[in-house]
N, C-alpha and C positions, 0 to 999 in steps of 0.2 A: 527295040532293043536299045534305042535313045533311053526309053523310059525307064528299062531294066536298068540299064546302068546309072541313070540319077539315084534310082533307089537307092543300088547297091552304095552307092558315093555316102547318099545320107545315113543309110544302117551303117557303115563303117565307123564314120566320124561320131555318129550317137556314139556306138561301143566304145570308141576313145575317150570321147569327153566324159564315160562313165567311168570307166575305168582311170581317167586321170589324177582325179582326184585322190582316190585309195593309192593311187602309187606315189604319187608325190609326197603323202604324208608320212611312207616310209622311210626313217633315215637309218645309214649304218651306223652301228656299232661300233664305238671306237675301241682299239686291238687293247686296251684296259680293262674293259670292261668284258671281254667274251671270255676271260682266261681268270676266274673269281678265283684260282687258290692263288694268284699272286696280289690279288689284293687286300691292302693293312685289314685285318678283322676279318676276310673272305677264305680265308682257306677252308677249304670242302673236302679235302681229302685227310690231313693230319688226325692223326688220333688212333684207336682200336676196333678194330672193325671182327664179327663174327659171321662164319660163314660155311658152306658146303661145299663140297666137288661131288657131282654124281660120277657114281663107281658102279661098275655091274654088278656087284653085291651090295650095294643101295650108299646111301650118301656119305661122305666122310665127313664130318667135323673139322673147321680150321679157323686161326685166326690171322689177322694179318694188322704191323703195329707200323704203320708210315708214320711217315714225316715230311712236309713237303718244304724244303729249304733250297733256292739260289737254282731255280726250275729244274729240281733231281728231286726224286722219292727214292727215301734208304728207308729200314727198317727189318723187320724179320716176317716170317713165317713161321705160324708155328701147328702144330699136327699134335695129336697122341702118341705120333712116334718119336715127335721133338718140334726144337724150333731150329732154323738156320737164318743167316743174312740175305736179304735182300741183295744180288750182285751189280743190278742195274735198275734202274726206274724211272719212270719220267710220266707226269698227267700233264696233257696236252690238249686243250680245246675239249673239255669231260671225259677223254680218255685215258685209264690208267693201264700203262704197259710196265711190268717188273720181270727179271729172271731173277733165278736164284739156283742153288746146287740142294737139290732132295738128299734126307739125310742117306738114303743110298746110294748116293754119287752122280745119280742120273741128272740132267739138266731139265731143270722145268720153264717155259715160260707163257707168264698169265698175259691175257689183257682183256679188260673190259670200259664200258659207259658209266658213268654215274649219270642216273635219273633217279629222281622223288626218291631220293635219302637212300638208294641200292644202288651194288656194284653189281653186273653180271658180265659173264661173259664167258670165252671159252680157255681152258687151260691145255700145254702141249707139253705130254712126258716125254723125254727119253728120248730127245731128238723125234718127235713125231711118232714114238711104239705106239703112244696110245691120245686121242683129239676126246675132252670132255668137256661140259659146261661147269660153270661155278657161280653162284651169287653169295654179297654177304654185305651186310647193315652194320651202320656205325653202332657202340657200345654207349649205350646211355650214360653222361657225365654222372658221378654222384654226388 
């Protein structure tokens, strides 16, 4: 029994030492680097985006015109039915959240994450009457 405990202690110490150097190298990311949208020249959300919302009868194209300023996202959402202003918006830790009133008067809430240059997420229409997915990519500058 004593030999088994000794072997266990040696094994545990070896695992701790093996994991130690990798653990010691990890450095916390400063808060300023976590939110790239706040960094000068690092605004990754402002601009024009083209996307589509999954609808029962097929994808519906839309556009986003976003501006990130003073910790808020403003702009507009447009589709073939027209364009409406974003009434509330934020972009924090790679997550975009916007709300607006659709052209028919129903409230819409969109949330999504930014990864690999693409925004993807979910959309709630009419206070949850319909929930669906959406995706958008930034338009290339001309």
